[in-house]
N, C-alpha and C positions, 0 to 999 in steps of 0.2 A: 169480306176477302179478309183473311187473318195477314197479319205481319209475314208469317213463315208462307203463305201463300202468295202473296205478292212478292216474295223473295223468289219464290220457284217462277214466278211470270218474269221479274227481270232477267233470272238467268237466261232467259231466251232471248233477251233484247241484244241486238248488237250493236257498232257504231254507226250503221247506215242511218242516214236521215229519215228514211222509211220507219225503221225500226225504233227509232226514236221518237218518231211524231206520234205512230201508234200507241206506243206507250203513253205518251202523254195525252192523248186524247182518253185514255182509261181513267186517267187521274183526274183531268178537267170535267169528265160526264160524271163522275163520281167523288164530291170533292171530301168524301170519310175517309178517302185513301191517302189524300195528301199529308197527313200527321203520319201516317206509317210509311208514305214513300220518305218524309224528312227523316222519321227514325232510324231509316236502313241508311240513307245518305250519311247520317251522322256515325256510322258504325266504321269509321277510317281505317281501321285495320283488315277489314272483311272485303276479299275483291268485287264481291257485289254492289260495295256500296258506289263505286263508281259509274257502276250501271244506273244506280239510282239518280247519281249526278247527273247523268246524261241525260235522264227524264225529266228533272228538275228543271235542268235548263230550258228546255223545251216548253216545260207549264210556264215557267217564268217569261218566254218569249211571247207567251200568248196571254199570259195574266199576271203579270208582275206585282200585283195587289195578294196574292197567294204567298208571297215570301215576307209580308211585311209583318204578318204576328209572330213571324220565327226569326225576326232579326237576328235579336242578341244570341240564341243560339248557332245561327246559320254564321255570323262572325265568328264564336267559337270554334265552329266546326272547320270555316276555312282555316284557321291559324293552325290545326291539326292534320290539313289535307296533305298526304304524302305520297299517294300511288299517282304516278303519272296521268293515267286516263282520269283521274278524278280533278285533276288540277285545272284542265283547260275548262271544263263547264262552270266551274269556280269562278274563275276569272272572269269568264264570259258572263255571269251572274252579277257580277261585282262591276262590269262594264253597264251593264243593264241599269242597275242601281244609281250609278253616278250620271249617264247619260239622263234618266227620269230626274235626278235632282237638280242637276245643272241646266237643263233645258228650260229655257224662259217661259214656253208653254209647258214645263214639265208638271208630273203627276203629283198633285198635292196630298195624296197618301204617304208618297214618298219623303216628299219635303218633311212632313208632319213626324216619320217614324224613323227615317235615317238620321240619326243624332250624330252630333259634331265628334263625340266619342267613336262612334261606328263608322264615321268616315275617317277618321285618323286608324282605327284598326284594319281598315280595308286598305289605305295606303300602306301600312307596314305589311301587311300579307303581298300587296302587287310588287312592292320592293324586293321582297323575299324572293317571290315568283322572278322577277326579271332578272336576278343576280345570279339566281341558281343555275350551273352549268348543266344539270339533269332537265330543266324545264324546257318543253318543247318550245316551238318558235310562235304557235298561236296562242297561246297560253302569255306569252310576255307580249305579243301585241293587244291582245286584251287589256293587259297590266298597262302598258305604254298609254292607252287610250284612257283608263281610268285614271292614273294618275296624271295627265295631262290638265281632264277636269277637275279633280281635287287639288291642282295646284292653282287654280284660279281662285281658289278660297285660300289653300295654306300655303303663304308663300315662301316657304323652305322646301316645297316640292318640285318647284320647276328645274331651280339650280342644280339639284341632286340629280333629277332624270335627264337633264343634257348631259351633266359629267356622265353617267353611265353609258348614254346610248353613244355619246363619243367616244368612250374609251373602249366598247364593246363592236362599235360600227364595223371596222374593217375585218374581225374575225366570224360576225354574222351570216347568216344565209341570207341570199337573195328576196326570201321574204322580210326576215328581220331587218334588211337593212333598208328595203321599201317603207316599212310602218316607220323606221328609225328618220329616214328622210322626211318624211310626214310630219312627223311632230316636232321635230328639229325646224324645221320651217315656220311650223305656229309659233315654237320659242322664240323667235326672232323679234 
C-alpha cells in the first residue's frame, strides 16, 4: 500500500473507537505501513493528518514500542500540531510515554529511548496544550497527567502545574475540574 492509498484508507476513518481500532489493526498486522502512517501524521497542515494521529494513538496503545524509533520526529511533530482533532491523540501518546517511562516496572525500551531532552520537550508541549484556550478538555487532562509524572523528575514542573490548575479551576468544565482535583490532591 502506498502513502496515497493509505491516505484514502484514512479518509474513511472516523473518531469512533471501532474505526480507530480497525485501522490500527491494519497497521499492527502490516508493520511496513507504520512509517507511512507516521509520515501522514507529520503533515500537520493536512486534515488527514489528524486521522493518522487517531490511528497512531491506537497503535501506541497496543504497541508503544512502535513509536520508539520515531521519537525525535514525533517530538518535532507534536510541537507543530495545531489541528484540534490531532492534539488529543498527541497528548494521549505523551501520556502513554510518560507512564511507561516513570512506572517502576516500566518499559525498558522507553526508558532507554526517551531522552531527557525529549521529556523536556514533551513537558513544553503539554504546558502549551494546557494553557491554550482552544485545546479541548481531554487533551488538557492527558497533559496534566503527563506533566504530573514529568514533575517527579523536573522540580520546576509541579509548582507551575499547580499554579495553572488553581488559576483555571473555576472556569474549567466539570471534566477539567475532576482531573484538576485529582492532580492537585497528588501535588499536596
